[in-house]
C-alpha positions in Angstrom: -68.5 -51.7 -64.4 -68.5 -54.3 -67.2 -65.4 -56.6 -66.9 -63.6 -57.8 -70.0 -61.8 -61.1 -70.1 -59.5 -62.7 -72.6 -61.1 -65.9 -74.1 -59.0 -68.3 -72.1 -58.8 -66.4 -68.9 -61.3 -68.3 -66.9 -59.8 -71.6 -68.0 -56.3 -70.4 -67.0 -57.6 -69.0 -63.7 -59.2 -72.4 -62.9 -55.7 -74.0 -63.5 -54.2 -71.4 -61.2 -56.6 -72.2 -58.4 -56.1 -76.0 -58.9 -52.4 -75.4 -58.6 -52.9 -73.4 -55.4 -54.6 -76.5 -54.1 -51.7 -78.7 -55.1 -49.2 -76.4 -53.3 -51.5 -76.3 -50.2 -51.2 -80.1 -50.0 -47.4 -79.7 -49.5 -47.3 -79.2 -45.7 -45.3 -80.3 -42.7 -48.6 -81.1 -41.0 -51.6 -83.2 -42.2 -54.0 -81.0 -40.1 -53.0 -77.6 -41.3 -50.8 -75.8 -43.9 -47.3 -74.9 -42.9 -44.4 -74.8 -45.3 -41.2 -73.1 -44.0 -37.8 -72.1 -45.3 -35.3 -74.9 -46.1 -37.7 -77.7 -45.2 -38.5 -80.8 -47.2 -41.8 -79.1 -48.1 -39.9 -76.1 -49.4 -38.0 -78.4 -51.8 -41.2 -80.1 -52.9 -42.9 -76.8 -53.6 -39.9 -75.5 -55.5 -39.7 -78.6 -57.6 -43.4 -78.4 -58.4 -43.2 -74.8 -59.3 -40.1 -75.5 -61.5 -42.0 -78.1 -63.4 -44.8 -75.6 -64.1 -42.2 -72.9 -65.2 -40.6 -75.3 -67.6 -44.0 -76.4 -68.9 -44.7 -72.7 -69.6 -41.7 -72.4 -71.8 -39.3 -70.8 -69.3 -35.8 -71.8 -68.2 -36.0 -72.7 -64.5 -33.4 -72.8 -61.7 -33.1 -72.5 -57.9 -30.8 -69.7 -56.8 -28.2 -69.8 -54.0 -30.8 -68.4 -51.5 -33.3 -71.2 -52.2 -35.6 -69.0 -54.4 -37.2 -70.8 -57.3 -36.6 -68.7 -60.5 -37.3 -68.9 -64.2 -36.5 -66.7 -67.3 -38.0 -66.0 -70.7 -35.6 -64.1 -72.9 -36.6 -60.8 -74.6 -35.9 -59.6 -78.1 -32.2 -60.2 -77.5 -30.5 -62.6 -75.1 -29.2 -61.3 -71.9 -31.4 -58.2 -71.6 -32.3 -56.8 -68.1 -35.3 -58.5 -66.6 -38.7 -57.5 -65.4 -39.2 -59.6 -62.3 -42.7 -61.1 -61.6 -43.4 -63.1 -58.5 -44.3 -63.5 -54.9 -43.5 -66.1 -52.2 -44.0 -69.9 -51.8 -43.5 -70.2 -48.0 -46.4 -69.9 -45.4 -47.1 -69.1 -41.8 -48.4 -71.8 -39.6 -52.1 -72.7 -40.2 -52.0 -70.7 -43.4 -54.4 -70.0 -46.3 -53.7 -71.2 -49.8 -53.5 -67.9 -51.7 -51.1 -65.7 -49.7 -48.0 -65.6 -51.9 -48.8 -68.7 -53.9 -51.4 -67.0 -56.1 -48.9 -64.3 -57.1 -46.3 -66.9 -58.1 -48.7 -68.9 -60.2 -50.2 -65.8 -61.9 -46.6 -64.7 -62.8 -46.0 -68.1 -64.4 -49.2 -67.8 -66.5 -48.4 -64.3 -67.6 -45.0 -65.3 -68.8 -46.5 -68.4 -70.4 -48.8 -66.2 -72.5 -45.8 -64.4 -74.0 -43.9 -67.6 -74.5 -46.8 -69.4 -76.3 -47.4 -66.4 -78.6 -43.6 -66.2 -79.3 -43.9 -62.5 -78.3 -40.5 -61.0 -77.4 -40.4 -58.0 -75.1 -37.8 -55.3 -74.9 -36.6 -57.0 -71.7 -36.5 -60.5 -70.3 -39.2 -61.8 -68.0 -38.2 -63.5 -64.9 -40.5 -65.3 -62.5 -39.4 -65.8 -58.9 -41.0 -67.8 -56.1 -39.4 -66.3 -53.0 -38.6 -68.4 -49.9 -39.0 -67.2 -46.3 -41.1 -64.1 -46.9 -42.9 -64.9 -43.7 -39.9 -65.6 -41.4 -41.8 -68.4 -39.8 -38.9 -70.7 -39.1 -36.0 -68.5 -38.1 -37.7 -65.2 -37.2 -36.1 -63.1 -39.9 -38.6 -62.4 -42.6 -37.7 -61.7 -46.3 -34.6 -63.9 -46.3 -35.1 -64.9 -50.0 -35.8 -61.5 -51.3 -33.0 -60.0 -49.3 -30.6 -62.5 -50.8 -31.8 -61.5 -54.2 -31.4 -57.8 -53.4 -27.9 -58.3 -52.1 -29.0 -57.4 -48.6 -28.3 -60.6 -46.8 -26.8 -60.0 -43.3 -24.2 -62.6 -42.2 -25.4 -62.2 -38.6 -28.5 -64.1 -39.6 -26.5 -67.4 -40.0 -26.7 -68.1 -36.2 -30.5 -67.6 -36.0 -32.0 -70.8 -34.7 -35.3 -72.6 -35.3 -37.5 -74.1 -32.5 -35.4 -77.3 -32.7 -32.1 -75.4 -32.2 -30.9 -75.8 -35.8 -29.1 -72.7 -37.1 -29.9 -71.1 -40.5 -26.4 -72.0 -41.7 -26.9 -75.7 -40.8 -30.4 -75.8 -42.4 -29.0 -74.3 -45.6 -26.3 -76.9 -45.8 -28.8 -79.7 -45.1 -30.9 -78.3 -47.9 -28.0 -78.8 -50.2 -27.0 -75.2 -50.6 -23.6 -73.5 -49.8 -23.7 -70.5 -47.4 -20.6 -69.1 -49.1 -22.5 -68.8 -52.4 -25.3 -66.7 -51.0 -23.9 -63.5 -52.7 -24.4 -65.3 -56.0 -28.2 -64.8 -55.5 -27.8 -61.0 -55.6 -29.0 -59.1 -58.7 -27.4 -55.9 -59.9 -29.6 -52.8 -60.5 -28.5 -52.7 -64.1 -29.7 -56.3 -64.6 -33.3 -55.4 -63.7 -36.1 -53.3 -65.1 -38.4 -53.5 -62.1 -40.5 -55.9 -60.0 -44.3 -56.5 -60.2 -46.2 -58.6 -57.7 -49.8 -59.7 -57.5 -51.0 -60.5 -54.0 -54.3 -60.9 -52.2 -55.2 -57.7 -50.4 -55.2 -59.3 -46.9 -57.9 -56.8 -45.9 -61.5 -55.9 -46.4 -61.4 -52.7 -48.5 -61.8 -54.2 -52.0 -64.6 -56.5 -50.8 -66.4 -53.6 -49.1 -66.1 -51.5 -52.2 -67.3 -54.4 -54.4 -64.1 -54.1 -56.5 -61.9 -56.9 -57.8 -58.5 -55.2 -58.1 -56.5 -52.3 -56.8 -53.2 -50.5 -57.4 -50.9 -50.5 -54.3 -49.5 -47.1 -53.4 -46.9 -48.2 -50.9 -46.0 -51.0 -48.4 -46.5 -50.0 -44.8 -43.7 -48.7 -42.7 -43.7 -50.7 -39.5 -42.0 -50.4 -36.1 -42.3 -52.8 -33.2 -41.6 -52.2 -29.5 -41.5 -53.9 -26.2 -43.0 -51.7 -23.6 -42.7 -52.0 -19.8 -44.8 -50.3 -17.2 -43.4 -50.7 -13.7 -45.2 -49.9 -10.4 -45.2 -51.7 -7.0 -46.7 -55.1 -6.3 -48.9 -55.4 -3.2 -51.6 -57.3 -1.5 -54.9 -56.9 -3.3 -56.9 -56.8 -0.1 -54.5 -54.7 2.1 -53.5 -51.9 -0.3 -56.0 -48.9 -0.5 -56.6 -47.4 -3.9 -55.0 -44.2 -3.1 -51.7 -46.0 -2.3 -51.7 -48.3 -5.3 -49.1 -48.1 -8.0 -50.8 -50.7 -10.2 -48.8 -51.3 -13.4 -51.6 -53.2 -15.1 -54.1 -50.4 -14.7 -51.5 -48.0 -16.1 -50.7 -50.3 -19.0 -54.4 -50.9 -19.7 -55.0 -47.1 -19.8 -52.2 -46.8 -22.4 -53.6 -49.7 -24.5 -56.9 -47.8 -24.8 -54.9 -44.6 -25.6 -53.0 -46.4 -28.3 -56.2 -47.5 -30.0 -57.5 -43.9 -29.7 -54.4 -42.5 -31.3 -54.4 -45.1 -34.0 -58.0 -44.4 -34.9 -57.5 -40.6 -34.9 -54.4 -40.6 -37.0 -55.2 -43.3 -39.6 -52.2 -45.3 -38.3 -52.6 -49.0 -37.4 -51.5 -49.4 -33.8 -51.8 -52.9 -32.2 -51.0 -54.3 -28.8 -50.8 -58.0 -29.4 -49.2 -59.2 -26.2 -49.5 -58.2 -22.5 -48.2 -60.0 -19.5 -48.6 -59.0 -15.8 -46.1 -59.9 -13.0 -46.0 -61.5 -10.6 -49.3 -62.8 -11.9 -51.2 -63.8 -8.7 -54.9 -63.3 -8.6 -54.7 -61.5 -5.3 -51.6 -59.5 -6.1 -51.5 -56.0 -7.5 -49.3 -56.2 -10.6 -45.9 -54.6 -10.1 -44.8 -54.9 -13.7 -46.4 -55.3 -17.1 -44.6 -56.2 -20.3 -46.5 -55.5 -23.5 -46.0 -55.0 -27.2 -46.7 -52.4 -29.8 -46.9 -53.0 -33.6 -47.2 -49.7 -35.5 -47.9 -49.4 -39.2 -48.6 -46.5 -41.6 -48.6 -45.6 -45.2 -45.7 -43.2 -44.6 -42.9 -43.1 -42.1 -43.9 -39.6 -41.1 -47.4 -40.6 -40.1 -46.1 -43.6 -38.2 -43.5 -41.7 -36.3 -45.9 -38.9 -35.5 -48.3 -41.4 -33.9 -45.4 -43.0 -32.0 -44.5 -39.6 -30.5 -48.1 -39.2 -29.4 -48.1 -42.6 -27.8 -44.9 -41.9 -25.9 -46.3 -38.6 -24.7 -49.5 -40.4 -23.5 -47.4 -43.1 -21.8 -45.3 -40.5 -19.9 -48.4 -38.7 -18.8 -50.0 -41.9 -17.5 -46.9 -43.0 -15.7 -46.4 -39.6 -14.0 -50.0 -39.4 -12.9 -50.0 -42.9 -11.5 -46.6 -43.0 -10.0 -45.3 -45.6 -12.5 -42.2 -45.9 -14.7 -42.5 -46.4 -18.4 -39.8 -47.9 -20.6 -39.7 -48.9 -24.3 -37.3 -50.8 -26.5 -37.5 -51.0 -30.3 -37.2 -54.5 -31.6 -38.0 -54.1 -35.3 -38.1 -51.4 -37.9 -39.0 -51.4 -41.6 -39.5 -48.1 -43.3 -42.3 -47.6 -45.7 -41.7 -48.7 -49.4 -43.4 -46.4 -51.9 -44.3 -48.1 -55.2 -42.6 -46.4 -58.2 -45.0 -44.1 -59.9 -44.2 -45.3 -63.4 -44.8 -48.9 -62.5 -48.0 -47.9 -60.6 -49.1 -46.3 -63.8 -48.5 -49.6 -65.6 -50.5 -51.5 -63.0 -53.4 -49.0 -63.2 -53.3 -49.3 -67.0 -53.6 -53.1 -66.6 -56.6 -52.7 -64.4 -58.3 -50.3 -66.8 -57.7 -53.0 -69.5 -60.1 -55.2 -67.6 -62.9 -52.6 -67.8 -62.4 -50.7 -64.5 -62.0 -47.1 -65.7 -61.0 -45.7 -62.3 -58.8 -48.2 -60.5 -58.9 -48.2 -56.7 -55.7 -47.3 -54.9 -54.8 -48.9 -51.5 -51.7 -49.0 -49.3 -50.6 -52.3 -48.1 -51.0 -52.8 -44.4 -48.9 -56.0 -44.5 -45.2 -56.5 -45.5 -44.2 -58.0 -48.8 -41.0 -59.1 -50.7 -41.1 -55.8 -52.6 -39.8 -54.1 -49.4 -36.5 -56.0 -49.9 -36.4 -55.9 -53.7 -36.8 -52.1 -53.6 -33.2 -51.9 -52.6 -32.2 -53.0 -56.1 -35.0 -52.0 -58.4 -38.3 -50.2 -58.7 -41.4 -52.1 -57.5 -45.2 -52.0 -57.8 -48.0 -54.3 -56.7 -51.5 -55.3 -57.8 -54.0 -56.3 -55.1 -56.7 -59.0 -55.6 -59.9 -59.0 -53.6 -59.7 -61.3 -50.6 -63.1 -62.8 -49.6 -64.6 -63.6 -46.1 -64.0 -60.1 -44.8 -60.5 -59.9 -46.1 -59.2 -62.6 -43.8 -55.6 -63.9 -44.5 -53.0 -66.0 -42.8 -55.9 -68.3 -42.1 -57.5 -71.4 -43.8 -60.5 -69.3 -44.7 -58.6 -67.2 -47.2 -60.8 -66.9 -50.3 -60.7 -65.6 -53.9 -63.1 -66.0 -56.8 -62.4 -67.5 -60.2 -63.6 -64.3 -61.8 -61.3 -62.1 -59.8 -58.3 -64.4 -60.5 -59.1 -64.2 -64.2 -59.3 -60.4 -64.1 -56.0 -60.3 -62.2 -54.4 -62.5 -64.9 -55.4 -60.1 -67.7 -54.5 -57.0 -65.7 -51.1 -58.4 -64.9 -50.4 -59.2 -68.5 -51.6 -55.8 -69.6 -49.4 -54.2 -66.9 -46.3 -56.0 -68.4 -47.2 -54.7 -71.8 -47.6 -51.2 -70.4 -44.1 -51.5 -68.9 -42.8 -52.6 -72.3 -44.3 -49.6 -74.0 -42.7 -47.3 -71.4 -39.3 -49.0 -71.9 -39.5 -48.7 -75.7 -40.2 -45.0 -75.2 -37.5 -44.6 -72.5 -34.8 -47.2 -73.3 -32.5 -45.8 -70.6 -34.7 -47.7 -68.1 -33.0 -50.9 -69.3 -29.8 -49.6 -67.6 -31.3 -49.6 -64.2 -32.5 -46.0 -64.2 -34.7 -45.2 -61.3 
């Protein structure tokens, strides 16, 4: 495959990477990157991004949810907007491209239209979402949920590790909790949402490809499992009389991996704790977690049913009791076919005649935004084996330049579709 780049794309990509470095310097810790919702670092990042947005020829503002936004009008003032963006917050000990790269590429794409004086049949809006990660208060996607009109008032009493509530933190940040509804967009005010994001996986790197179309964002469910048996003396209890909760839980963990591998679903046990925890005591209870993700809700739930059947069989055979409690659910978010087509067209513009398609194993702001408009995503190759949420996150200058050109071409493909089907300006989905 021979890649094609616009004359200035490498120069712009270099600026994007330099700006990723500038954002990465805004951290609550000198040793690692951490920038969380409603923190002083959040304000600094928004201010820096706002300056870049204004420099690009956009009109910038911070909305009532703390998202940093900007707008470039279309052929007529007040037209519905095509949203471009990603998030500016991070996990603890983060890399410098997760989220940030997508915001900066969105700014540069909008800047290209602004500098050419090219007006589209819709407005362009860039958004740097806050709190996609949920690092501070434990509720992810707070910024994008506010934009989608999906903010739950019960979240106001969520507390950070210092005991501060979300409501108190918002007020300290200078925002008014009563004005959160003002961040919500109406479906008729939007055309769609496009996001560029690093893949956060190894598939593009393994295929030696730079870019991919995203088919859907994973549907996830999370559980707290408990396997209960009878604690006993390690030396005095014969094997045939043991009801060892840890052995039963361990057998299920292996079974979970087997079911995940066999079904194409991602099933992960990330936490396991045995009680009472003595080195010479047979565990009487084990608490463990399950994180289950799949391209479709049907695949995910089918795997869950298999896991539950396996758990019951193990518990019955070993004289144990198995219990489960669901603690999180996010159904899968398919990307809209017409916007997927636009993203694929953008990738073909760079010289890749047959764009690769991947489903996102990680969650993204598009999951929330899909409540109010159609979404699609463009993945960029993530180096070092696809590692993410880690300082070793890596992208190449060439791949960022290709993503820039593909993103711009995708916007132009959306414009062509809207000109052919103007009813899409009214929020048709």
